[in-house]
VEXLUMKE-44478 format. One record per residue (C-alpha): chain; x, y, z. Coordinates in steps of 0.25 Angstrom, whole numbers, plus 5000, padded with zeros to 4 digits. Each point is the difference from the previous one (the first is absolute). Example, Ala and Ser with C-alpha at 12.3 -4.5 7.8 and 13.67 -1.06 7.14 Angstrom:
BEGIN
{miti: A | X: 5049 | Y: 4982 | Z: 5031}
{miti: A | X: 5006 | Y: 5014 | Z: 4998}
end
This chain:
BEGIN
{miti: A | X: 5040 | Y: 4993 | Z: 5031}
{miti: A | X: 4990 | Y: 4990 | Z: 4994}
{miti: A | X: 4989 | Y: 5006 | Z: 5008}
{miti: A | X: 5003 | Y: 5014 | Z: 4995}
{miti: A | X: 5000 | Y: 4994 | Z: 4986}
{miti: A | X: 4986 | Y: 4994 | Z: 5002}
{miti: A | X: 4995 | Y: 5013 | Z: 5006}
{miti: A | X: 5004 | Y: 5009 | Z: 4988}
{miti: A | X: 4995 | Y: 4989 | Z: 4991}
{miti: A | X: 4986 | Y: 5001 | Z: 5007}
{miti: A | X: 5000 | Y: 5015 | Z: 4999}
{miti: A | X: 5002 | Y: 5000 | Z: 4985}
{miti: A | X: 4995 | Y: 4987 | Z: 4994}
{miti: A | X: 4986 | Y: 5004 | Z: 4997}
{miti: A | X: 5004 | Y: 5013 | Z: 4993}
{miti: A | X: 5011 | Y: 4992 | Z: 4992}
{miti: A | X: 4989 | Y: 4990 | Z: 4995}
{miti: A | X: 4990 | Y: 5012 | Z: 4997}
{miti: A | X: 5011 | Y: 5007 | Z: 4992}
{miti: A | X: 5003 | Y: 4987 | Z: 4992}
{miti: A | X: 4985 | Y: 4999 | Z: 4997}
{miti: A | X: 4999 | Y: 5014 | Z: 4995}
{miti: A | X: 5012 | Y: 4998 | Z: 4992}
{miti: A | X: 4994 | Y: 4988 | Z: 4993}
{miti: A | X: 4987 | Y: 5008 | Z: 4997}
{miti: A | X: 5008 | Y: 5011 | Z: 4994}
{miti: A | X: 5008 | Y: 4991 | Z: 4991}
{miti: A | X: 4987 | Y: 4994 | Z: 4995}
{miti: A | X: 4994 | Y: 5014 | Z: 4996}
{miti: A | X: 5012 | Y: 5008 | Z: 4995}
{miti: A | X: 5002 | Y: 4999 | Z: 4985}
{miti: A | X: 5015 | Y: 4999 | Z: 4997}
{miti: A | X: 4999 | Y: 5004 | Z: 4985}
{miti: A | X: 4993 | Y: 5013 | Z: 5004}
{miti: A | X: 5011 | Y: 5003 | Z: 5011}
{miti: A | X: 5011 | Y: 4998 | Z: 4990}
{miti: A | X: 4993 | Y: 5010 | Z: 4990}
{miti: A | X: 4999 | Y: 5011 | Z: 5011}
{miti: A | X: 5015 | Y: 4999 | Z: 5004}
{miti: A | X: 5006 | Y: 5003 | Z: 4987}
{miti: A | X: 5006 | Y: 5014 | Z: 4997}
{miti: A | X: 5007 | Y: 5010 | Z: 5008}
{miti: A | X: 4988 | Y: 5007 | Z: 5005}
{miti: A | X: 4998 | Y: 5002 | Z: 5015}
{miti: A | X: 4987 | Y: 4992 | Z: 4999}
{miti: A | X: 5008 | Y: 4987 | Z: 4998}
{miti: A | X: 5008 | Y: 5003 | Z: 5012}
{miti: A | X: 4987 | Y: 5002 | Z: 5009}
{miti: A | X: 4993 | Y: 4988 | Z: 4994}
{miti: A | X: 5013 | Y: 4991 | Z: 5002}
{miti: A | X: 5000 | Y: 5004 | Z: 5014}
{miti: A | X: 4985 | Y: 4997 | Z: 5001}
{miti: A | X: 5002 | Y: 4986 | Z: 4994}
{miti: A | X: 5012 | Y: 4997 | Z: 5008}
{miti: A | X: 4996 | Y: 5004 | Z: 5014}
{miti: A | X: 4989 | Y: 4989 | Z: 5003}
{miti: A | X: 5009 | Y: 4989 | Z: 4993}
{miti: A | X: 5007 | Y: 4991 | Z: 5009}
{miti: A | X: 5013 | Y: 4998 | Z: 4994}
{miti: A | X: 5014 | Y: 5001 | Z: 5007}
{miti: A | X: 5012 | Y: 5007 | Z: 4995}
{miti: A | X: 5005 | Y: 4988 | Z: 4993}
{miti: A | X: 4987 | Y: 4994 | Z: 4993}
{miti: A | X: 4996 | Y: 5014 | Z: 4996}
{miti: A | X: 5012 | Y: 5001 | Z: 4990}
{miti: A | X: 4995 | Y: 4991 | Z: 4989}
{miti: A | X: 4986 | Y: 5006 | Z: 5001}
{miti: A | X: 5006 | Y: 5014 | Z: 4999}
{miti: A | X: 5009 | Y: 4997 | Z: 4989}
{miti: A | X: 4990 | Y: 4993 | Z: 4992}
{miti: A | X: 4991 | Y: 5013 | Z: 5001}
{miti: A | X: 5012 | Y: 5007 | Z: 4995}
{miti: A | X: 5002 | Y: 4991 | Z: 4988}
{miti: A | X: 4985 | Y: 5002 | Z: 4997}
{miti: A | X: 5002 | Y: 5015 | Z: 4999}
{miti: A | X: 4999 | Y: 5005 | Z: 5014}
{miti: A | X: 5008 | Y: 5013 | Z: 5002}
{miti: A | X: 5013 | Y: 4999 | Z: 5009}
{miti: A | X: 4993 | Y: 5009 | Z: 5010}
{miti: A | X: 4987 | Y: 4991 | Z: 5000}
{miti: A | X: 5010 | Y: 4988 | Z: 5002}
{miti: A | X: 5007 | Y: 5007 | Z: 5012}
{miti: A | X: 4987 | Y: 5004 | Z: 5006}
{miti: A | X: 4995 | Y: 4985 | Z: 4999}
{miti: A | X: 5013 | Y: 4995 | Z: 5006}
{miti: A | X: 4999 | Y: 5009 | Z: 5012}
{miti: A | X: 4985 | Y: 5000 | Z: 5003}
{miti: A | X: 4998 | Y: 4985 | Z: 4999}
{miti: A | X: 5011 | Y: 4994 | Z: 5010}
{miti: A | X: 4998 | Y: 5012 | Z: 5010}
{miti: A | X: 4985 | Y: 4998 | Z: 5002}
{miti: A | X: 4989 | Y: 4990 | Z: 4997}
{miti: A | X: 4986 | Y: 4997 | Z: 5005}
{miti: A | X: 5006 | Y: 4989 | Z: 5010}
{miti: A | X: 5011 | Y: 5009 | Z: 5005}
{miti: A | X: 4990 | Y: 5012 | Z: 5003}
{miti: A | X: 4991 | Y: 4991 | Z: 5007}
{miti: A | X: 5011 | Y: 4994 | Z: 5008}
{miti: A | X: 5005 | Y: 5014 | Z: 5003}
{miti: A | X: 4986 | Y: 5003 | Z: 5006}
{miti: A | X: 5000 | Y: 4988 | Z: 5009}
{miti: A | X: 5014 | Y: 5003 | Z: 5005}
{miti: A | X: 5003 | Y: 5015 | Z: 4999}
{miti: A | X: 4986 | Y: 5006 | Z: 5001}
{miti: A | X: 4991 | Y: 5008 | Z: 4990}
{miti: A | X: 5009 | Y: 5012 | Z: 4999}
{miti: A | X: 5012 | Y: 4992 | Z: 4995}
{miti: A | X: 4991 | Y: 4992 | Z: 4991}
{miti: A | X: 4996 | Y: 5013 | Z: 4993}
{miti: A | X: 5013 | Y: 5006 | Z: 5000}
{miti: A | X: 5008 | Y: 4989 | Z: 4994}
{miti: A | X: 4993 | Y: 4998 | Z: 4987}
{miti: A | X: 4999 | Y: 5015 | Z: 4998}
{miti: A | X: 5016 | Y: 5001 | Z: 5002}
{miti: A | X: 5002 | Y: 4988 | Z: 4991}
{miti: A | X: 4992 | Y: 5006 | Z: 4989}
{miti: A | X: 5007 | Y: 5014 | Z: 5001}
{miti: A | X: 5013 | Y: 4993 | Z: 4999}
{miti: A | X: 4996 | Y: 4992 | Z: 4988}
{miti: A | X: 4993 | Y: 5012 | Z: 4993}
{miti: A | X: 5013 | Y: 5009 | Z: 5003}
{miti: A | X: 5009 | Y: 4989 | Z: 4994}
{miti: A | X: 4992 | Y: 4999 | Z: 4987}
{miti: A | X: 4998 | Y: 5015 | Z: 4998}
{miti: A | X: 5015 | Y: 5002 | Z: 5002}
{miti: A | X: 5004 | Y: 4989 | Z: 4990}
{miti: A | X: 4990 | Y: 5005 | Z: 4990}
{miti: A | X: 5005 | Y: 5015 | Z: 5002}
{miti: A | X: 5015 | Y: 4995 | Z: 4998}
{miti: A | X: 4996 | Y: 4991 | Z: 4988}
{miti: A | X: 4994 | Y: 5012 | Z: 4993}
{miti: A | X: 5013 | Y: 5007 | Z: 5000}
{miti: A | X: 5009 | Y: 4989 | Z: 4997}
{miti: A | X: 4999 | Y: 4988 | Z: 4990}
{miti: A | X: 4994 | Y: 4987 | Z: 5005}
{miti: A | X: 5012 | Y: 4991 | Z: 5002}
{miti: A | X: 4991 | Y: 4988 | Z: 5001}
{miti: A | X: 4989 | Y: 5000 | Z: 4990}
{miti: A | X: 4987 | Y: 4992 | Z: 5003}
{miti: A | X: 5001 | Y: 4986 | Z: 4996}
{miti: A | X: 5015 | Y: 4998 | Z: 5002}
{miti: A | X: 4999 | Y: 4994 | Z: 5014}
{miti: A | X: 4996 | Y: 4985 | Z: 5000}
{miti: A | X: 4992 | Y: 4997 | Z: 5012}
{miti: A | X: 5006 | Y: 4987 | Z: 5002}
{miti: A | X: 5014 | Y: 5006 | Z: 5002}
{miti: A | X: 4993 | Y: 5009 | Z: 5011}
{miti: A | X: 4997 | Y: 4989 | Z: 5008}
{miti: A | X: 5013 | Y: 5002 | Z: 5009}
{miti: A | X: 4998 | Y: 4991 | Z: 5012}
{miti: A | X: 4988 | Y: 4993 | Z: 4993}
{miti: A | X: 5008 | Y: 4996 | Z: 4988}
{miti: A | X: 4998 | Y: 4985 | Z: 4996}
{miti: A | X: 5014 | Y: 4999 | Z: 4997}
{miti: A | X: 5003 | Y: 5000 | Z: 5015}
{miti: A | X: 4999 | Y: 4987 | Z: 5008}
{miti: A | X: 4989 | Y: 5001 | Z: 5010}
{miti: A | X: 5004 | Y: 5006 | Z: 5014}
{miti: A | X: 4998 | Y: 4993 | Z: 5013}
{miti: A | X: 4995 | Y: 5013 | Z: 5005}
{miti: A | X: 4985 | Y: 5004 | Z: 4996}
{miti: A | X: 4999 | Y: 5009 | Z: 4988}
{miti: A | X: 4989 | Y: 5010 | Z: 4998}
{miti: A | X: 5002 | Y: 4999 | Z: 4985}
{miti: A | X: 4994 | Y: 4988 | Z: 4994}
{miti: A | X: 4987 | Y: 5001 | Z: 4993}
{miti: A | X: 4999 | Y: 5015 | Z: 5000}
{miti: A | X: 4988 | Y: 5005 | Z: 4993}
{miti: A | X: 5002 | Y: 5008 | Z: 4987}
{miti: A | X: 4990 | Y: 5010 | Z: 4997}
{miti: A | X: 5006 | Y: 5002 | Z: 4986}
{miti: A | X: 4996 | Y: 4986 | Z: 4996}
{miti: A | X: 4992 | Y: 4999 | Z: 4987}
{miti: A | X: 4985 | Y: 4999 | Z: 5002}
{miti: A | X: 4989 | Y: 4994 | Z: 4992}
{miti: A | X: 4991 | Y: 5008 | Z: 4992}
{miti: A | X: 4988 | Y: 4994 | Z: 5007}
{miti: A | X: 5000 | Y: 5002 | Z: 5015}
{miti: A | X: 4997 | Y: 4987 | Z: 5008}
{miti: A | X: 4987 | Y: 5000 | Z: 5009}
{miti: A | X: 5001 | Y: 5008 | Z: 5013}
{miti: A | X: 4999 | Y: 4987 | Z: 5008}
{miti: A | X: 5012 | Y: 4994 | Z: 4993}
{miti: A | X: 5008 | Y: 5013 | Z: 5001}
{miti: A | X: 4997 | Y: 5001 | Z: 5015}
{miti: A | X: 5004 | Y: 4985 | Z: 5002}
{miti: A | X: 5013 | Y: 5003 | Z: 4993}
{miti: A | X: 5003 | Y: 5012 | Z: 5008}
{miti: A | X: 4998 | Y: 4993 | Z: 5013}
{miti: A | X: 5009 | Y: 4989 | Z: 4995}
{miti: A | X: 5010 | Y: 5011 | Z: 4997}
{miti: A | X: 4999 | Y: 5006 | Z: 5013}
{miti: A | X: 5000 | Y: 4988 | Z: 5010}
{miti: A | X: 5009 | Y: 4991 | Z: 4991}
{miti: A | X: 5010 | Y: 5008 | Z: 4992}
{miti: A | X: 5000 | Y: 5013 | Z: 5008}
{miti: A | X: 5000 | Y: 4993 | Z: 5013}
{miti: A | X: 5011 | Y: 4990 | Z: 4996}
{miti: A | X: 5008 | Y: 5013 | Z: 4996}
{miti: A | X: 4998 | Y: 5007 | Z: 5014}
{miti: A | X: 4998 | Y: 4989 | Z: 5010}
{miti: A | X: 5014 | Y: 4998 | Z: 5004}
{miti: A | X: 5003 | Y: 5015 | Z: 5000}
{miti: A | X: 4989 | Y: 5003 | Z: 5009}
{miti: A | X: 5004 | Y: 4990 | Z: 5010}
{miti: A | X: 5014 | Y: 5006 | Z: 4999}
{miti: A | X: 4995 | Y: 5013 | Z: 5003}
{miti: A | X: 4992 | Y: 4995 | Z: 5012}
{miti: A | X: 5012 | Y: 4992 | Z: 5005}
{miti: A | X: 5010 | Y: 5012 | Z: 4999}
{miti: A | X: 4990 | Y: 5009 | Z: 5007}
{miti: A | X: 4999 | Y: 4990 | Z: 5011}
{miti: A | X: 5015 | Y: 4999 | Z: 5002}
{miti: A | X: 5001 | Y: 5015 | Z: 5000}
{miti: A | X: 4990 | Y: 5001 | Z: 5011}
{miti: A | X: 5005 | Y: 4988 | Z: 5008}
{miti: A | X: 5015 | Y: 5002 | Z: 4999}
{miti: A | X: 5003 | Y: 5015 | Z: 4998}
{miti: A | X: 4996 | Y: 5009 | Z: 5011}
{miti: A | X: 4995 | Y: 5014 | Z: 4997}
{miti: A | X: 5011 | Y: 5008 | Z: 5006}
{miti: A | X: 5010 | Y: 4992 | Z: 4991}
{miti: A | X: 4992 | Y: 5003 | Z: 4988}
{miti: A | X: 4999 | Y: 5015 | Z: 5003}
{miti: A | X: 5015 | Y: 5000 | Z: 5002}
{miti: A | X: 5003 | Y: 4994 | Z: 4987}
{miti: A | X: 4990 | Y: 5008 | Z: 4992}
{miti: A | X: 5003 | Y: 5013 | Z: 5007}
{miti: A | X: 4991 | Y: 5013 | Z: 4996}
{miti: A | X: 4989 | Y: 5001 | Z: 4990}
{miti: A | X: 5008 | Y: 5004 | Z: 4988}
{miti: A | X: 5011 | Y: 4990 | Z: 5003}
{miti: A | X: 4990 | Y: 4989 | Z: 5002}
{miti: A | X: 4994 | Y: 5003 | Z: 4986}
{miti: A | X: 5013 | Y: 5001 | Z: 4993}
{miti: A | X: 5004 | Y: 4986 | Z: 5006}
{miti: A | X: 4987 | Y: 4994 | Z: 4996}
{miti: A | X: 5002 | Y: 5005 | Z: 4986}
{miti: A | X: 5014 | Y: 4994 | Z: 5000}
{miti: A | X: 4995 | Y: 4987 | Z: 5006}
{miti: A | X: 4988 | Y: 4999 | Z: 4990}
{miti: A | X: 5007 | Y: 5002 | Z: 4987}
{miti: A | X: 5008 | Y: 4987 | Z: 4999}
{miti: A | X: 4990 | Y: 4993 | Z: 5009}
{miti: A | X: 4990 | Y: 4990 | Z: 4994}
{miti: A | X: 4987 | Y: 5001 | Z: 5007}
{miti: A | X: 4986 | Y: 5001 | Z: 4994}
{miti: A | X: 4989 | Y: 5009 | Z: 5005}
{miti: A | X: 4993 | Y: 4990 | Z: 5008}
{miti: A | X: 5012 | Y: 4995 | Z: 5007}
{miti: A | X: 5005 | Y: 5014 | Z: 5003}
{miti: A | X: 4987 | Y: 5004 | Z: 5007}
{miti: A | X: 5002 | Y: 4992 | Z: 5013}
{miti: A | X: 5014 | Y: 5004 | Z: 5001}
{miti: A | X: 4996 | Y: 5015 | Z: 4999}
{miti: A | X: 4989 | Y: 4997 | Z: 5011}
{miti: A | X: 5010 | Y: 4994 | Z: 5010}
{miti: A | X: 5010 | Y: 5012 | Z: 4997}
{miti: A | X: 4990 | Y: 5010 | Z: 5003}
{miti: A | X: 4995 | Y: 4992 | Z: 5012}
{miti: A | X: 5015 | Y: 5001 | Z: 5005}
{miti: A | X: 5002 | Y: 5015 | Z: 4998}
{miti: A | X: 5003 | Y: 5002 | Z: 4986}
{miti: A | X: 4993 | Y: 5012 | Z: 4994}
{miti: A | X: 4989 | Y: 4998 | Z: 4990}
{miti: A | X: 5008 | Y: 5008 | Z: 4989}
{miti: A | X: 5012 | Y: 4990 | Z: 5001}
{miti: A | X: 4989 | Y: 4988 | Z: 4999}
{miti: A | X: 4994 | Y: 5007 | Z: 4988}
{miti: A | X: 5014 | Y: 5001 | Z: 4993}
{miti: A | X: 5002 | Y: 4985 | Z: 5003}
{miti: A | X: 4986 | Y: 4997 | Z: 4994}
{miti: A | X: 5003 | Y: 5008 | Z: 4987}
{miti: A | X: 5015 | Y: 4997 | Z: 4997}
{miti: A | X: 5001 | Y: 4985 | Z: 5005}
{miti: A | X: 4989 | Y: 4994 | Z: 4991}
{miti: A | X: 5003 | Y: 5009 | Z: 4987}
{miti: A | X: 5015 | Y: 4997 | Z: 4999}
{miti: A | X: 5010 | Y: 4989 | Z: 5001}
{miti: A | X: 5014 | Y: 4997 | Z: 4994}
{miti: A | X: 4994 | Y: 4990 | Z: 4990}
{miti: A | X: 4989 | Y: 5009 | Z: 4995}
{miti: A | X: 5010 | Y: 5012 | Z: 4998}
{miti: A | X: 5009 | Y: 4991 | Z: 4992}
{miti: A | X: 4989 | Y: 4996 | Z: 4991}
{miti: A | X: 4995 | Y: 5014 | Z: 4998}
{miti: A | X: 5014 | Y: 5005 | Z: 4997}
{miti: A | X: 5001 | Y: 4990 | Z: 4989}
{miti: A | X: 4986 | Y: 5001 | Z: 4994}
{miti: A | X: 4997 | Y: 5015 | Z: 5002}
{miti: A | X: 5013 | Y: 5007 | Z: 5001}
{miti: A | X: 5009 | Y: 5007 | Z: 5010}
{miti: A | X: 4992 | Y: 5013 | Z: 5000}
{miti: A | X: 4987 | Y: 4993 | Z: 5003}
{miti: A | X: 5006 | Y: 4993 | Z: 5012}
{miti: A | X: 5006 | Y: 5013 | Z: 5006}
{miti: A | X: 4986 | Y: 5006 | Z: 4998}
{miti: A | X: 4993 | Y: 4988 | Z: 5006}
{miti: A | X: 5009 | Y: 4999 | Z: 5013}
{miti: A | X: 5002 | Y: 5015 | Z: 5002}
{miti: A | X: 4985 | Y: 5002 | Z: 4999}
{miti: A | X: 4996 | Y: 4989 | Z: 5010}
{miti: A | X: 5011 | Y: 5004 | Z: 5010}
{miti: A | X: 4997 | Y: 5015 | Z: 5000}
{miti: A | X: 4985 | Y: 4999 | Z: 5000}
{miti: A | X: 5000 | Y: 4990 | Z: 5010}
{miti: A | X: 5008 | Y: 5009 | Z: 5009}
{miti: A | X: 4990 | Y: 5011 | Z: 4998}
{miti: A | X: 4989 | Y: 4991 | Z: 5003}
{miti: A | X: 5006 | Y: 4996 | Z: 5013}
{miti: A | X: 5002 | Y: 5014 | Z: 5004}
{miti: A | X: 4985 | Y: 5003 | Z: 4996}
{miti: A | X: 4996 | Y: 4987 | Z: 5008}
{miti: A | X: 5007 | Y: 5005 | Z: 5013}
{miti: A | X: 4994 | Y: 5014 | Z: 4998}
{miti: A | X: 4986 | Y: 4995 | Z: 4998}
{miti: A | X: 5000 | Y: 4988 | Z: 5010}
{miti: A | X: 5009 | Y: 5008 | Z: 5010}
{miti: A | X: 4988 | Y: 5003 | Z: 5009}
{miti: A | X: 4995 | Y: 4986 | Z: 5000}
{miti: A | X: 5014 | Y: 4993 | Z: 5001}
{miti: A | X: 4999 | Y: 4995 | Z: 5014}
{miti: A | X: 4986 | Y: 4995 | Z: 4997}
{miti: A | X: 5004 | Y: 4993 | Z: 4988}
{miti: A | X: 5012 | Y: 4994 | Z: 5007}
{miti: A | X: 4991 | Y: 4995 | Z: 5011}
{miti: A | X: 4989 | Y: 4994 | Z: 4991}
{miti: A | X: 5009 | Y: 4993 | Z: 4990}
{miti: A | X: 4998 | Y: 4984 | Z: 5001}
{miti: A | X: 4991 | Y: 5003 | Z: 5012}
{miti: A | X: 4987 | Y: 5005 | Z: 4994}
{miti: A | X: 4989 | Y: 4990 | Z: 5000}
{miti: A | X: 4993 | Y: 5002 | Z: 4986}
{miti: A | X: 4994 | Y: 4986 | Z: 4999}
{miti: A | X: 4994 | Y: 4990 | Z: 5009}
{miti: A | X: 5010 | Y: 4990 | Z: 5006}
{miti: A | X: 4993 | Y: 4988 | Z: 4993}
{miti: A | X: 5001 | Y: 5007 | Z: 4986}
{miti: A | X: 5014 | Y: 5003 | Z: 5002}
{miti: A | X: 5003 | Y: 4986 | Z: 5004}
{miti: A | X: 4992 | Y: 4994 | Z: 4988}
{miti: A | X: 5007 | Y: 5009 | Z: 4990}
{miti: A | X: 5014 | Y: 4996 | Z: 5005}
{miti: A | X: 4996 | Y: 4986 | Z: 4999}
{miti: A | X: 4994 | Y: 5001 | Z: 4986}
{miti: A | X: 5013 | Y: 5008 | Z: 4996}
{miti: A | X: 5009 | Y: 4989 | Z: 5005}
{miti: A | X: 4991 | Y: 4989 | Z: 4993}
{miti: A | X: 5000 | Y: 5007 | Z: 4987}
{miti: A | X: 5015 | Y: 5001 | Z: 5002}
{miti: A | X: 5002 | Y: 4985 | Z: 5001}
{miti: A | X: 4995 | Y: 4999 | Z: 4986}
{miti: A | X: 5011 | Y: 5010 | Z: 4996}
{miti: A | X: 5010 | Y: 4991 | Z: 5008}
{miti: A | X: 4996 | Y: 4988 | Z: 4992}
{miti: A | X: 4999 | Y: 5007 | Z: 4986}
{miti: A | X: 5014 | Y: 5007 | Z: 5002}
{miti: A | X: 5006 | Y: 4987 | Z: 5005}
{miti: A | X: 5007 | Y: 5009 | Z: 5012}
{miti: A | X: 5003 | Y: 4987 | Z: 5008}
{miti: A | X: 5006 | Y: 4993 | Z: 4989}
{miti: A | X: 5008 | Y: 5012 | Z: 4996}
{miti: A | X: 5005 | Y: 5003 | Z: 5014}
{miti: A | X: 5004 | Y: 4986 | Z: 5002}
{miti: A | X: 5008 | Y: 5000 | Z: 4987}
{miti: A | X: 5007 | Y: 5013 | Z: 5004}
{miti: A | X: 5004 | Y: 4994 | Z: 5014}
{miti: A | X: 5005 | Y: 4988 | Z: 4993}
{miti: A | X: 5008 | Y: 5008 | Z: 4990}
{miti: A | X: 5005 | Y: 5011 | Z: 5009}
{miti: A | X: 5002 | Y: 4993 | Z: 5014}
{miti: A | X: 5000 | Y: 4985 | Z: 4995}
{miti: A | X: 4989 | Y: 4997 | Z: 5009}
{miti: A | X: 4990 | Y: 4989 | Z: 4996}
{miti: A | X: 4987 | Y: 5006 | Z: 5004}
{miti: A | X: 4987 | Y: 4993 | Z: 4995}
{miti: A | X: 4990 | Y: 5010 | Z: 4995}
{miti: A | X: 4989 | Y: 4994 | Z: 5009}
end
């Protein structure tokens, strides 16, 4: 299994690092004040802009909540808030490049398009309903700090890694005089390879390990018996994805191995759309902060549109399904030396995350508390 983990990491590490680099440059160039101004109001334009802003952002379904609710408090419409909530965790620059490396160009194009369609639909439906019924939660009522959910400072730090610390806040106040471009680029790269990398490193490793476990221990015939036909497999993926906590980057290698073992591209798309956008913790926070009606619109839109996108994926990729299944995790996109160097660089940067997050100390404390084992962190 460890060899499988290493091979998957070699196939994806260069694209992951490239995604972090692009995310840092985007953070250095996008003006947060201008974004907030364009997201206000119930016009359709705010929904499209929220999707455009959220799509390249690398925020998971937990860390996106404080950011989205801060946008709401600053005047963004409920529709724009929902669009941002859906678009940001479902797709990002890093996940798109990772999809290209593991699933090929067709899936890398289809995935962000499907995510944007889902986000736009959720926002437009919410704005349409909001015009006919009074807004049950006015803008400014929701405190972003209360939206932290699993990121709340009142909680004790968990022994398991969290993607929620140091999440970026595009709604933060900006100074009237913009800093020099070199300073902004330096800050953007620090955000990408320190803050953002710390948020996602453990979850990327989790996704790679889960994919390797499925590939090593779950035979394809057993997987096909469990999931059944195409429609049944998509419904099961939706049911699994709603309560599950997995970010877009972690879900990608899992989807790649599922396809390699015979699952249809449509079922994989459903998992890639539903899994990152929903989890039990985020639904509870949304219920409290935005109201029951908005949560129903949020959930129903994600599930229904993801199922439609799954059917469309099966229809569009039906002729190339066998080819896609054969090339997943096997296509040589980069030279061997570059893939090995990328995997080594990814793990080297990850050592900084392990040190900053004190994972070893926290794991040792958890073992001592739960199992009464005195394990030195070293």
